[in-house]
Every structure is written in structure tokens, then in C-alpha cells.
C-alpha positions as CSV (number, residue, x, y, z in Angstrom):
1,M,-64.9,-46.1,-3.4
2,P,-62.0,-46.5,-0.7
3,N,-59.4,-47.9,-3.0
4,E,-60.1,-44.7,-5.1
5,I,-59.3,-42.6,-1.9
6,E,-55.8,-44.2,-1.6
7,A,-54.5,-44.2,-4.8
8,S,-56.3,-40.6,-5.5
9,T,-54.8,-39.1,-2.3
10,I,-51.4,-41.0,-3.3
11,A,-51.1,-39.6,-6.3
12,L,-51.9,-36.0,-5.3
13,I,-49.0,-36.6,-2.7
14,A,-47.1,-38.0,-5.7
15,S,-47.6,-34.9,-8.0
16,A,-47.4,-32.3,-5.0
17,G,-43.8,-33.7,-3.9
18,E,-42.2,-34.8,-7.3
19,I,-42.8,-38.3,-6.2
20,E,-43.1,-41.9,-8.5
21,A,-46.1,-42.4,-7.0
22,G,-44.8,-46.5,-7.2
23,Q,-42.7,-45.7,-4.2
24,I,-45.3,-44.1,-1.9
25,T,-47.2,-46.6,-0.1
26,R,-49.7,-46.2,3.5
27,D,-46.7,-46.9,5.2
28,T,-44.3,-44.3,3.6
29,E,-43.8,-41.3,6.5
30,L,-44.7,-37.8,5.2
31,S,-41.3,-36.6,6.8
32,E,-39.7,-38.9,4.1
33,L,-41.0,-37.1,1.4
34,E,-39.7,-33.9,2.0
35,I,-42.9,-32.2,2.0
36,D,-42.8,-29.1,3.4
37,S,-45.5,-27.0,5.3
38,L,-46.9,-25.3,2.0
39,V,-47.1,-28.2,0.0
40,L,-49.0,-30.2,2.4
41,T,-51.8,-27.7,2.5
42,E,-51.6,-27.5,-1.3
43,I,-52.4,-31.2,-0.6
44,V,-55.3,-30.8,2.0
45,M,-56.8,-27.9,-0.6
46,D,-56.7,-30.4,-3.5
47,I,-57.7,-33.4,-1.6
48,E,-60.6,-31.5,0.0
49,D,-61.2,-30.0,-3.7
50,Q,-61.0,-33.5,-4.8
51,H,-63.6,-35.5,-2.7
52,N,-65.7,-32.4,-1.8
53,I,-64.8,-32.2,1.7
54,E,-63.4,-29.9,4.3
55,I,-60.2,-30.7,6.4
56,D,-60.7,-29.2,10.4
57,L,-56.7,-28.7,10.6
58,N,-54.3,-25.9,10.6
59,T,-50.9,-27.0,9.0
60,A,-49.7,-27.6,12.8
61,E,-52.3,-29.9,13.6
62,A,-52.1,-31.6,10.4
63,W,-48.3,-32.2,11.2
64,E,-49.2,-33.6,14.0
65,S,-51.4,-35.8,13.4
66,L,-50.7,-36.8,10.0
67,K,-47.8,-38.6,9.8
68,T,-48.0,-41.5,7.4
69,V,-49.6,-41.6,4.1
70,G,-52.1,-43.8,5.7
71,D,-53.2,-40.9,8.2
72,M,-54.1,-38.7,5.3
73,V,-55.7,-41.8,3.8
74,D,-58.0,-42.8,6.8
75,M,-58.5,-39.5,7.2
76,V,-60.1,-38.7,4.1
77,K,-61.8,-41.4,3.9
78,K,-63.5,-41.1,7.4
79,L,-64.9,-37.8,6.2
80,V,-66.0,-38.8,2.7
81,A,-68.2,-41.6,4.5
82,A,-69.5,-39.1,6.8
83,Q,-71.2,-37.4,4.1
84,N,-73.1,-39.9,2.5
């Protein structure tokens, strides 16, 4: 499941940012992807729907705590694990 979470999160980011998924790694900084706050909010909402979780961050907090794709993946993994 953890690798599925990483793959699905990267796919959502790639789709929302209109970027090739192969160009995105855990170390990719969200700022490098030119994703604005509105798109980040859409990505977070899509992730919540996909994994049936609630990410308790407003956009400002998200930008402060989520610097890389790996940060986002780790947060999703933690929230999914907490559900089980």
C-alpha cells in the first residue's frame, strides 16, 4: 500500500500540474513544479477523496510544511496508517 500511495499522489500532482509523472520524484520540490495555491488545494482535496482521509491544513500551512513531493506522500501515508 505505501508504494501505491506514493504512485497515486505523484499521479495526482502530475495531472493537476500538467507534468509528466516520470519527472516527479520524492525529492521534487513543489515550488519547482510551479503549482500555485489553488492547484495545491485541488491536489489535497483529490488526495483526501482518493484515500478517504482528512488533511487538516489550510493552504498557508500546507506551503510551510509541504516542501517536497515526499513530504506530501509521507503525510498521506501517516494519515492512512492512522485510519487502520
